[in-house]
N, CA, C and O atoms as a GROMACS GRO file, in nm:
protein
  476
    1MET      N    1  -2.309   1.055  -2.602
    1MET     CA    2  -2.211   1.067  -2.485
    1MET      C    3  -2.140   0.936  -2.470
    1MET      O    4  -2.200   0.844  -2.417
    2ALA      N    5  -2.013   0.920  -2.515
    2ALA     CA    6  -1.940   0.808  -2.487
    2ALA      C    7  -1.918   0.791  -2.340
    2ALA      O    8  -1.887   0.885  -2.266
    3ARG      N    9  -1.935   0.664  -2.301
    3ARG     CA   10  -1.908   0.623  -2.164
    3ARG      C   11  -1.811   0.513  -2.154
    3ARG      O   12  -1.759   0.466  -2.255
    4TYR      N   13  -1.784   0.470  -2.036
    4TYR     CA   14  -1.685   0.361  -2.019
    4TYR      C   15  -1.767   0.253  -1.940
    4TYR      O   16  -1.856   0.290  -1.863
    5VAL      N   17  -1.741   0.129  -1.955
    5VAL     CA   18  -1.822   0.021  -1.881
    5VAL      C   19  -1.725  -0.089  -1.836
    5VAL      O   20  -1.642  -0.132  -1.916
    6ASP      N   21  -1.732  -0.130  -1.721
    6ASP     CA   22  -1.666  -0.249  -1.660
    6ASP      C   23  -1.773  -0.355  -1.667
    6ASP      O   24  -1.885  -0.333  -1.621
    7GLY      N   25  -1.739  -0.476  -1.727
    7GLY     CA   26  -1.835  -0.580  -1.738
    7GLY      C   27  -1.783  -0.709  -1.680
    7GLY      O   28  -1.665  -0.741  -1.694
    8PHE      N   29  -1.872  -0.786  -1.612
    8PHE     CA   30  -1.836  -0.903  -1.540
    8PHE      C   31  -1.929  -1.015  -1.572
    8PHE      O   32  -2.046  -0.996  -1.603
    9ILE      N   33  -1.867  -1.142  -1.562
    9ILE     CA   34  -1.947  -1.260  -1.572
    9ILE      C   35  -1.898  -1.349  -1.470
    9ILE      O   36  -1.776  -1.364  -1.467
   10VAL      N   37  -1.972  -1.414  -1.381
   10VAL     CA   38  -1.933  -1.494  -1.284
   10VAL      C   39  -2.033  -1.616  -1.260
   10VAL      O   40  -2.154  -1.601  -1.274
   11ALA      N   41  -1.978  -1.732  -1.224
   11ALA     CA   42  -2.052  -1.848  -1.189
   11ALA      C   43  -2.080  -1.838  -1.030
   11ALA      O   44  -1.989  -1.817  -0.952
   12ILE      N   45  -2.210  -1.854  -0.991
   12ILE     CA   46  -2.253  -1.858  -0.848
   12ILE      C   47  -2.304  -1.982  -0.813
   12ILE      O   48  -2.386  -2.028  -0.893
   13PRO      N   49  -2.275  -2.055  -0.703
   13PRO     CA   50  -2.346  -2.171  -0.656
   13PRO      C   51  -2.499  -2.115  -0.631
   13PRO      O   52  -2.527  -2.014  -0.565
   14THR      N   53  -2.580  -2.190  -0.689
   14THR     CA   54  -2.724  -2.140  -0.671
   14THR      C   55  -2.763  -2.125  -0.529
   14THR      O   56  -2.850  -2.042  -0.501
   15LYS      N   57  -2.710  -2.197  -0.437
   15LYS     CA   58  -2.739  -2.184  -0.297
   15LYS      C   59  -2.675  -2.052  -0.238
   15LYS      O   60  -2.699  -2.021  -0.122
   16ASN      N   61  -2.601  -1.980  -0.311
   16ASN     CA   62  -2.532  -1.856  -0.270
   16ASN      C   63  -2.590  -1.732  -0.340
   16ASN      O   64  -2.539  -1.621  -0.326
   17VAL      N   65  -2.691  -1.753  -0.410
   17VAL     CA   66  -2.742  -1.640  -0.484
   17VAL      C   67  -2.780  -1.520  -0.391
   17VAL      O   68  -2.741  -1.406  -0.416
   18GLU      N   69  -2.857  -1.550  -0.283
   18GLU     CA   70  -2.895  -1.443  -0.182
   18GLU      C   71  -2.769  -1.381  -0.124
   18GLU      O   72  -2.763  -1.259  -0.110
   19ALA      N   73  -2.674  -1.456  -0.092
   19ALA     CA   74  -2.545  -1.394  -0.035
   19ALA      C   75  -2.478  -1.312  -0.134
   19ALA      O   76  -2.418  -1.213  -0.094
   20TYR      N   77  -2.480  -1.340  -0.258
   20TYR     CA   78  -2.432  -1.264  -0.370
   20TYR      C   79  -2.504  -1.139  -0.384
   20TYR      O   80  -2.445  -1.033  -0.399
   21ARG      N   81  -2.636  -1.150  -0.380
   21ARG     CA   82  -2.721  -1.029  -0.387
   21ARG      C   83  -2.685  -0.922  -0.282
   21ARG      O   84  -2.668  -0.804  -0.310
   22LYS      N   85  -2.676  -0.976  -0.153
   22LYS     CA   86  -2.637  -0.897  -0.047
   22LYS      C   87  -2.504  -0.825  -0.061
   22LYS      O   88  -2.492  -0.708  -0.024
   23LEU      N   89  -2.409  -0.889  -0.110
   23LEU     CA   90  -2.273  -0.852  -0.140
   23LEU      C   91  -2.282  -0.741  -0.249
   23LEU      O   92  -2.222  -0.634  -0.234
   24ALA      N   93  -2.360  -0.768  -0.360
   24ALA     CA   94  -2.372  -0.677  -0.469
   24ALA      C   95  -2.439  -0.549  -0.419
   24ALA      O   96  -2.403  -0.440  -0.462
   25ARG      N   97  -2.532  -0.562  -0.333
   25ARG     CA   98  -2.615  -0.430  -0.289
   25ARG      C   99  -2.508  -0.356  -0.211
   25ARG      O  100  -2.502  -0.234  -0.228
   26LYS      N  101  -2.424  -0.414  -0.128
   26LYS     CA  102  -2.323  -0.345  -0.048
   26LYS      C  103  -2.224  -0.275  -0.135
   26LYS      O  104  -2.200  -0.155  -0.122
   27ALA      N  105  -2.165  -0.354  -0.228
   27ALA     CA  106  -2.068  -0.307  -0.322
   27ALA      C  107  -2.129  -0.201  -0.407
   27ALA      O  108  -2.067  -0.096  -0.424
   28GLY      N  109  -2.241  -0.219  -0.459
   28GLY     CA  110  -2.315  -0.124  -0.556
   28GLY      C  111  -2.322   0.027  -0.481
   28GLY      O  112  -2.290   0.130  -0.541
   29LYS      N  113  -2.361   0.025  -0.365
   29LYS     CA  114  -2.374   0.143  -0.291
   29LYS      C  115  -2.242   0.217  -0.284
   29LYS      O  116  -2.237   0.339  -0.302
   30VAL      N  117  -2.134   0.141  -0.259
   30VAL     CA  118  -2.002   0.201  -0.251
   30VAL      C  119  -1.962   0.276  -0.386
   30VAL      O  120  -1.925   0.394  -0.393
   31TRP      N  121  -1.977   0.187  -0.492
   31TRP     CA  122  -1.929   0.220  -0.630
   31TRP      C  123  -2.023   0.363  -0.661
   31TRP      O  124  -1.972   0.464  -0.708
   32MET      N  125  -2.156   0.354  -0.628
   32MET     CA  126  -2.235   0.472  -0.668
   32MET      C  127  -2.197   0.600  -0.568
   32MET      O  128  -2.210   0.715  -0.611
   33GLU      N  129  -2.154   0.578  -0.448
   33GLU     CA  130  -2.111   0.685  -0.366
   33GLU      C  131  -1.999   0.754  -0.429
   33GLU      O  132  -1.993   0.877  -0.427
   34TYR      N  133  -1.904   0.679  -0.489
   34TYR     CA  134  -1.781   0.743  -0.537
   34TYR      C  135  -1.798   0.778  -0.689
   34TYR      O  136  -1.699   0.811  -0.754
   35GLY      N  137  -1.920   0.770  -0.742
   35GLY     CA  138  -1.943   0.847  -0.878
   35GLY      C  139  -1.982   0.748  -0.981
   35GLY      O  140  -2.003   0.798  -1.092
   36ALA      N  141  -1.995   0.617  -0.970
   36ALA     CA  142  -2.033   0.534  -1.077
   36ALA      C  143  -2.178   0.583  -1.127
   36ALA      O  144  -2.262   0.616  -1.043
   37LEU      N  145  -2.203   0.586  -1.256
   37LEU     CA  146  -2.323   0.621  -1.314
   37LEU      C  147  -2.423   0.521  -1.295
   37LEU      O  148  -2.537   0.556  -1.264
   38GLU      N  149  -2.394   0.401  -1.310
   38GLU     CA  150  -2.485   0.281  -1.311
   38GLU      C  151  -2.408   0.167  -1.238
   38GLU      O  152  -2.285   0.153  -1.240
   39TYR      N  153  -2.495   0.090  -1.176
   39TYR     CA  154  -2.425  -0.041  -1.123
   39TYR      C  155  -2.546  -0.147  -1.127
   39TYR      O  156  -2.647  -0.133  -1.058
   40VAL      N  157  -2.525  -0.247  -1.208
   40VAL     CA  158  -2.633  -0.346  -1.253
   40VAL      C  159  -2.585  -0.489  -1.228
   40VAL      O  160  -2.479  -0.527  -1.277
   41GLU      N  161  -2.661  -0.570  -1.150
   41GLU     CA  162  -2.628  -0.716  -1.136
   41GLU      C  163  -2.743  -0.795  -1.184
   41GLU      O  164  -2.855  -0.770  -1.141
   42CYS      N  165  -2.722  -0.892  -1.272
   42CYS     CA  166  -2.830  -0.969  -1.332
   42CYS      C  167  -2.799  -1.127  -1.308
   42CYS      O  168  -2.684  -1.170  -1.315
   43ILE      N  169  -2.899  -1.201  -1.283
   43ILE     CA  170  -2.894  -1.349  -1.267
   43ILE      C  171  -2.952  -1.408  -1.395
   43ILE      O  172  -3.057  -1.365  -1.443
   44ALA      N  173  -2.886  -1.504  -1.445
   44ALA     CA  174  -2.919  -1.587  -1.570
   44ALA      C  175  -3.074  -1.621  -1.561
   44ALA      O  176  -3.124  -1.661  -1.456
   45ASP      N  177  -3.140  -1.604  -1.668
   45ASP     CA  178  -3.284  -1.643  -1.688
   45ASP      C  179  -3.307  -1.717  -1.805
   45ASP      O  180  -3.384  -1.813  -1.805
   46ASP      N  181  -3.246  -1.681  -1.907
   46ASP     CA  182  -3.261  -1.757  -2.042
   46ASP      C  183  -3.111  -1.763  -2.109
   46ASP      O  184  -3.075  -1.694  -2.204
   47VAL      N  185  -3.037  -1.851  -2.046
   47VAL     CA  186  -2.902  -1.863  -2.078
   47VAL      C  187  -2.865  -2.008  -2.104
   47VAL      O  188  -2.831  -2.081  -2.011
   48LYS      N  189  -2.871  -2.047  -2.224
   48LYS     CA  190  -2.842  -2.187  -2.255
   48LYS      C  191  -2.697  -2.223  -2.291
   48LYS      O  192  -2.622  -2.135  -2.332
   49PRO      N  193  -2.657  -2.343  -2.279
   49PRO     CA  194  -2.522  -2.390  -2.310
   49PRO      C  195  -2.515  -2.379  -2.455
   49PRO      O  196  -2.615  -2.406  -2.522
   50GLY      N  197  -2.405  -2.342  -2.510
   50GLY     CA  198  -2.391  -2.330  -2.655
   50GLY      C  199  -2.310  -2.448  -2.709
   50GLY      O  200  -2.264  -2.533  -2.633
   51LYS      N  201  -2.293  -2.453  -2.844
   51LYS     CA  202  -2.227  -2.552  -2.914
   51LYS      C  203  -2.076  -2.516  -2.915
   51LYS      O  204  -1.987  -2.599  -2.896
   52LEU      N  205  -2.057  -2.383  -2.940
   52LEU     CA  206  -1.913  -2.338  -2.931
   52LEU      C  207  -1.885  -2.239  -2.830
   52LEU      O  208  -1.777  -2.242  -2.771
   53THR      N  209  -1.977  -2.147  -2.803
   53THR     CA  210  -1.964  -2.054  -2.690
   53THR      C  211  -2.087  -2.026  -2.624
   53THR      O  212  -2.193  -2.040  -2.683
   54SER      N  213  -2.081  -1.988  -2.506
   54SER     CA  214  -2.189  -1.950  -2.426
   54SER      C  215  -2.161  -1.884  -2.292
   54SER      O  216  -2.047  -1.894  -2.247
   55PHE      N  217  -2.246  -1.822  -2.230
   55PHE     CA  218  -2.208  -1.766  -2.082
   55PHE      C  219  -2.183  -1.880  -1.999
   55PHE      O  220  -2.085  -1.873  -1.925
   56PRO      N  221  -2.259  -1.992  -1.997
   56PRO     CA  222  -2.235  -2.109  -1.911
   56PRO      C  223  -2.090  -2.161  -1.941
   56PRO      O  224  -2.018  -2.191  -1.846
   57GLN      N  225  -2.048  -2.171  -2.060
   57GLN     CA  226  -1.919  -2.211  -2.097
   57GLN      C  227  -1.809  -2.128  -2.062
   57GLN      O  228  -1.700  -2.173  -2.029
   58SER      N  229  -1.841  -1.999  -2.070
   58SER     CA  230  -1.733  -1.900  -2.034
   58SER      C  231  -1.690  -1.919  -1.892
   58SER      O  232  -1.574  -1.888  -1.862
   59VAL      N  233  -1.761  -1.962  -1.810
   59VAL     CA  234  -1.729  -1.957  -1.662
   59VAL      C  235  -1.714  -2.109  -1.619
   59VAL      O  236  -1.693  -2.135  -1.500
   60LYS      N  237  -1.722  -2.197  -1.702
   60LYS     CA  238  -1.722  -2.346  -1.674
   60LYS      C  239  -1.818  -2.377  -1.575
   60LYS      O  240  -1.786  -2.426  -1.466
   61LEU      N  241  -1.947  -2.347  -1.612
   61LEU     CA  242  -2.062  -2.354  -1.515
   61LEU      C  243  -2.076  -2.501  -1.471
   61LEU      O  244  -2.067  -2.591  -1.554
   62LYS      N  245  -2.097  -2.525  -1.340
   62LYS     CA  246  -2.134  -2.651  -1.296
   62LYS      C  247  -2.279  -2.660  -1.276
   62LYS      O  248  -2.353  -2.561  -1.288
   63ALA      N  249  -2.327  -2.795  -1.242
   63ALA     CA  250  -2.472  -2.815  -1.250
   63ALA      C  251  -2.548  -2.744  -1.138
   63ALA      O  252  -2.668  -2.721  -1.154
   64ASP      N  253  -2.488  -2.711  -1.031
   64ASP     CA  254  -2.542  -2.644  -0.916
   64ASP      C  255  -2.510  -2.500  -0.906
   64ASP      O  256  -2.507  -2.443  -0.798
   65GLU      N  257  -2.483  -2.438  -1.027
   65GLU     CA  258  -2.445  -2.299  -1.034
   65GLU      C  259  -2.537  -2.223  -1.133
   65GLU      O  260  -2.606  -2.283  -1.215
   66THR      N  261  -2.535  -2.079  -1.122
   66THR     CA  262  -2.602  -2.005  -1.217
   66THR      C  263  -2.504  -1.889  -1.254
   66THR      O  264  -2.410  -1.860  -1.180
   67VAL      N  265  -2.530  -1.827  -1.369
   67VAL     CA  266  -2.442  -1.720  -1.415
   67VAL      C  267  -2.501  -1.587  -1.374
   67VAL      O  268  -2.621  -1.561  -1.378
   68ALA      N  269  -2.404  -1.505  -1.333
   68ALA     CA  270  -2.443  -1.364  -1.305
   68ALA      C  271  -2.373  -1.284  -1.403
   68ALA      O  272  -2.257  -1.312  -1.437
   69PHE      N  273  -2.437  -1.190  -1.450
   69PHE     CA  274  -2.371  -1.081  -1.554
   69PHE      C  275  -2.400  -0.940  -1.495
   69PHE      O  276  -2.511  -0.901  -1.461
   70SER      N  277  -2.287  -0.872  -1.488
   70SER     CA  278  -2.310  -0.729  -1.422
   70SER      C  279  -2.212  -0.629  -1.498
   70SER      O  280  -2.118  -0.662  -1.570
   71TRP      N  281  -2.252  -0.511  -1.469
   71TRP     CA  282  -2.173  -0.400  -1.527
   71TRP      C  283  -2.184  -0.269  -1.448
   71TRP      O  284  -2.280  -0.239  -1.377
   72ILE      N  285  -2.079  -0.197  -1.469
   72ILE     CA  286  -2.074  -0.066  -1.396
   72ILE      C  287  -2.038   0.036  -1.498
   72ILE      O  288  -1.945   0.014  -1.577
   73VAL      N  289  -2.116   0.161  -1.500
   73VAL     CA  290  -2.095   0.251  -1.603
   73VAL      C  291  -2.028   0.381  -1.542
   73VAL      O  292  -2.064   0.428  -1.434
   74TYR      N  293  -1.933   0.431  -1.615
   74TYR     CA  294  -1.865   0.554  -1.579
   74TYR      C  295  -1.863   0.655  -1.690
   74TYR      O  296  -1.901   0.626  -1.803
   75LYS      N  297  -1.817   0.778  -1.657
   75LYS     CA  298  -1.809   0.881  -1.763
   75LYS      C  299  -1.704   0.849  -1.867
   75LYS      O  300  -1.716   0.878  -1.986
   76SER      N  301  -1.604   0.792  -1.817
   76SER     CA  302  -1.479   0.775  -1.902
   76SER      C  303  -1.384   0.672  -1.844
   76SER      O  304  -1.408   0.634  -1.730
   77ARG      N  305  -1.284   0.625  -1.903
   77ARG     CA  306  -1.178   0.541  -1.838
   77ARG      C  307  -1.116   0.614  -1.723
   77ARG      O  308  -1.104   0.559  -1.614
   78LYS      N  309  -1.076   0.737  -1.744
   78LYS     CA  310  -1.019   0.809  -1.647
   78LYS      C  311  -1.115   0.817  -1.518
   78LYS      O  312  -1.067   0.793  -1.408
   79HIS      N  313  -1.238   0.848  -1.530
   79HIS     CA  314  -1.334   0.853  -1.426
   79HIS      C  315  -1.348   0.708  -1.361
   79HIS      O  316  -1.363   0.696  -1.239
   80ARG      N  317  -1.341   0.595  -1.447
   80ARG     CA  318  -1.342   0.464  -1.383
   80ARG      C  319  -1.232   0.442  -1.299
   80ARG      O  320  -1.248   0.390  -1.188
   81ASP      N  321  -1.109   0.481  -1.344
   81ASP     CA  322  -0.978   0.454  -1.273
   81ASP      C  323  -0.986   0.538  -1.135
   81ASP      O  324  -0.934   0.492  -1.033
   82ALA      N  325  -1.050   0.657  -1.136
   82ALA     CA  326  -1.054   0.737  -1.018
   82ALA      C  327  -1.151   0.678  -0.909
   82ALA      O  328  -1.128   0.674  -0.788
   83VAL      N  329  -1.261   0.632  -0.972
   83VAL     CA  330  -1.361   0.567  -0.871
   83VAL      C  331  -1.315   0.447  -0.823
   83VAL      O  332  -1.330   0.426  -0.703
   84ASN      N  333  -1.258   0.355  -0.899
   84ASN     CA  334  -1.208   0.224  -0.852
   84ASN      C  335  -1.104   0.250  -0.754
   84ASN      O  336  -1.105   0.179  -0.653
   85LYS      N  337  -1.008   0.344  -0.765
   85LYS     CA  338  -0.906   0.370  -0.680
   85LYS      C  339  -0.961   0.413  -0.534
   85LYS      O  340  -0.899   0.380  -0.433
   86LYS      N  341  -1.071   0.481  -0.531
   86LYS     CA  342  -1.138   0.503  -0.406
   86LYS      C  343  -1.205   0.386  -0.344
   86LYS      O  344  -1.205   0.365  -0.223
   87VAL      N  345  -1.268   0.302  -0.441
   87VAL     CA  346  -1.341   0.193  -0.396
   87VAL      C  347  -1.251   0.084  -0.317
   87VAL      O  348  -1.284   0.026  -0.213
   88ARG      N  349  -1.130   0.069  -0.388
   88ARG     CA  350  -1.034  -0.037  -0.342
   88ARG      C  351  -0.989  -0.012  -0.203
   88ARG      O  352  -0.963  -0.106  -0.128
   89VAL      N  353  -0.979   0.118  -0.164
   89VAL     CA  354  -0.933   0.151  -0.026
   89VAL      C  355  -1.049   0.174   0.084
   89VAL      O  356  -1.025   0.186   0.204
   90ASP      N  357  -1.170   0.176   0.029
   90ASP     CA  358  -1.282   0.184   0.111
   90ASP      C  359  -1.292   0.070   0.212
   90ASP      O  360  -1.290  -0.044   0.166
   91PRO      N  361  -1.304   0.086   0.344
   91PRO     CA  362  -1.300  -0.024   0.428
   91PRO      C  363  -1.420  -0.125   0.411
   91PRO      O  364  -1.405  -0.244   0.442
   92ARG      N  365  -1.539  -0.077   0.361
   92ARG     CA  366  -1.640  -0.164   0.331
   92ARG      C  367  -1.610  -0.270   0.222
   92ARG      O  368  -1.670  -0.377   0.219
   93ILE      N  369  -1.517  -0.236   0.134
   93ILE     CA  370  -1.472  -0.321   0.032
   93ILE      C  371  -1.340  -0.385   0.070
   93ILE      O  372  -1.327  -0.508   0.067
   94ALA      N  373  -1.242  -0.305   0.104
   94ALA     CA  374  -1.115  -0.369   0.147
   94ALA      C  375  -1.120  -0.470   0.254
   94ALA      O  376  -1.027  -0.549   0.266
   95SER      N  377  -1.209  -0.472   0.323
   95SER     CA  378  -1.224  -0.575   0.452
   95SER      C  379  -1.295  -0.704   0.413
   95SER      O  380  -1.319  -0.795   0.492
   96ILE      N  381  -1.326  -0.704   0.277
   96ILE     CA  382  -1.392  -0.835   0.222
   96ILE      C  383  -1.282  -0.936   0.214
   96ILE      O  384  -1.176  -0.909   0.156
   97ASP      N  385  -1.302  -1.054   0.272
   97ASP     CA  386  -1.201  -1.162   0.252
   97ASP      C  387  -1.248  -1.238   0.132
   97ASP      O  388  -1.356  -1.295   0.125
   98PRO      N  389  -1.145  -1.234   0.027
   98PRO     CA  390  -1.181  -1.316  -0.090
   98PRO      C  391  -1.223  -1.463  -0.066
   98PRO      O  392  -1.297  -1.523  -0.145
   99LYS      N  393  -1.174  -1.517   0.041
   99LYS     CA  394  -1.200  -1.658   0.078
   99LYS      C  395  -1.349  -1.678   0.107
   99LYS      O  396  -1.408  -1.784   0.089
  100THR      N  397  -1.408  -1.559   0.156
  100THR     CA  398  -1.542  -1.570   0.193
  100THR      C  399  -1.655  -1.531   0.094
  100THR      O  400  -1.774  -1.523   0.126
  101MET      N  401  -1.602  -1.505  -0.037
  101MET     CA  402  -1.698  -1.458  -0.136
  101MET      C  403  -1.789  -1.579  -0.171
  101MET      O  404  -1.756  -1.697  -0.165
  102PRO      N  405  -1.912  -1.529  -0.209
  102PRO     CA  406  -2.018  -1.634  -0.249
  102PRO      C  407  -2.008  -1.693  -0.395
  102PRO      O  408  -2.103  -1.748  -0.449
  103PHE      N  409  -1.885  -1.677  -0.454
  103PHE     CA  410  -1.857  -1.730  -0.588
  103PHE      C  411  -1.706  -1.750  -0.606
  103PHE      O  412  -1.627  -1.694  -0.530
  104ASP      N  413  -1.667  -1.826  -0.701
  104ASP     CA  414  -1.532  -1.858  -0.730
  104ASP      C  415  -1.462  -1.740  -0.819
  104ASP      O  416  -1.477  -1.738  -0.941
  105GLY      N  417  -1.399  -1.659  -0.762
  105GLY     CA  418  -1.336  -1.547  -0.830
  105GLY      C  419  -1.238  -1.582  -0.929
  105GLY      O  420  -1.207  -1.497  -1.013
  106LYS      N  421  -1.182  -1.702  -0.929
  106LYS     CA  422  -1.092  -1.754  -1.022
  106LYS      C  423  -1.162  -1.768  -1.164
  106LYS      O  424  -1.094  -1.767  -1.266
  107ARG      N  425  -1.292  -1.780  -1.167
  107ARG     CA  426  -1.359  -1.805  -1.286
  107ARG      C  427  -1.443  -1.683  -1.329
  107ARG      O  428  -1.528  -1.690  -1.418
  108MET      N  429  -1.413  -1.569  -1.259
  108MET     CA  430  -1.474  -1.442  -1.304
  108MET      C  431  -1.411  -1.394  -1.426
  108MET      O  432  -1.289  -1.405  -1.440
  109ILE      N  433  -1.493  -1.338  -1.523
  109ILE     CA  434  -1.435  -1.290  -1.643
  109ILE      C  435  -1.479  -1.136  -1.629
  109ILE      O  436  -1.592  -1.103  -1.594
  110TYR      N  437  -1.390  -1.056  -1.656
  110TYR     CA  438  -1.416  -0.895  -1.639
  110TYR      C  439  -1.325  -0.822  -1.727
  110TYR      O  440  -1.220  -0.870  -1.768
  111GLY      N  441  -1.365  -0.709  -1.755
  111GLY     CA  442  -1.284  -0.615  -1.844
  111GLY      C  443  -1.358  -0.474  -1.860
  111GLY      O  444  -1.477  -0.452  -1.839
  112GLY      N  445  -1.259  -0.385  -1.901
  112GLY     CA  446  -1.327  -0.250  -1.929
  112GLY      C  447  -1.353  -0.222  -2.083
  112GLY      O  448  -1.276  -0.267  -2.168
  113PHE      N  449  -1.447  -0.159  -2.110
  113PHE     CA  450  -1.501  -0.133  -2.238
  113PHE      C  451  -1.539   0.014  -2.264
  113PHE      O  452  -1.613   0.077  -2.188
  114LYS      N  453  -1.484   0.065  -2.374
  114LYS     CA  454  -1.533   0.203  -2.422
  114LYS      C  455  -1.662   0.176  -2.505
  114LYS      O  456  -1.666   0.083  -2.585
  115SER      N  457  -1.762   0.257  -2.485
  115SER     CA  458  -1.869   0.254  -2.577
  115SER      C  459  -1.851   0.303  -2.713
  115SER      O  460  -1.771   0.393  -2.738
  116ILE      N  461  -1.921   0.247  -2.801
  116ILE     CA  462  -1.899   0.289  -2.942
  116ILE      C  463  -2.037   0.320  -3.009
  116ILE      O  464  -2.045   0.378  -3.117
  117VAL      N  465  -2.141   0.281  -2.940
  117VAL     CA  466  -2.283   0.304  -2.987
  117VAL      C  467  -2.377   0.316  -2.858
  117VAL      O  468  -2.389   0.227  -2.774
  118GLU      N  469  -2.438   0.431  -2.856
  118GLU     CA  470  -2.537   0.453  -2.742
  118GLU      C  471  -2.662   0.510  -2.803
  118GLU      O  472  -2.653   0.611  -2.873
  119LEU      N  473  -2.777   0.452  -2.782
  119LEU     CA  474  -2.902   0.489  -2.832
  119LEU      C  475  -2.986   0.534  -2.722
  119LEU      O  476  -3.102   0.572  -2.744
   0.00000   0.00000   0.00000
């Protein structure tokens, strides 16, 4: 069954990991209520700087930060678009001030992906 995935990589100040976890739990509940199939947030555990590319380099990681990698799974891109349309206007999400986020959104990398192999 082909699915659609939104993927995210973000740098989080280490001191803000708990605030990020709290925000992620809140956001995840909203996405799941509107039909997302999966919502996963992960914190770097074995993520070393690379010589050419790496997760830390991708977000210009600073010494006092860690990398978060997350994804949301949907049935299809059409399903993703419908879910995200509802999420964007939900007051629990729409009321979040970007200035109070526990990470620098300008360094967030994200995109939508269609699956090509699922085992």
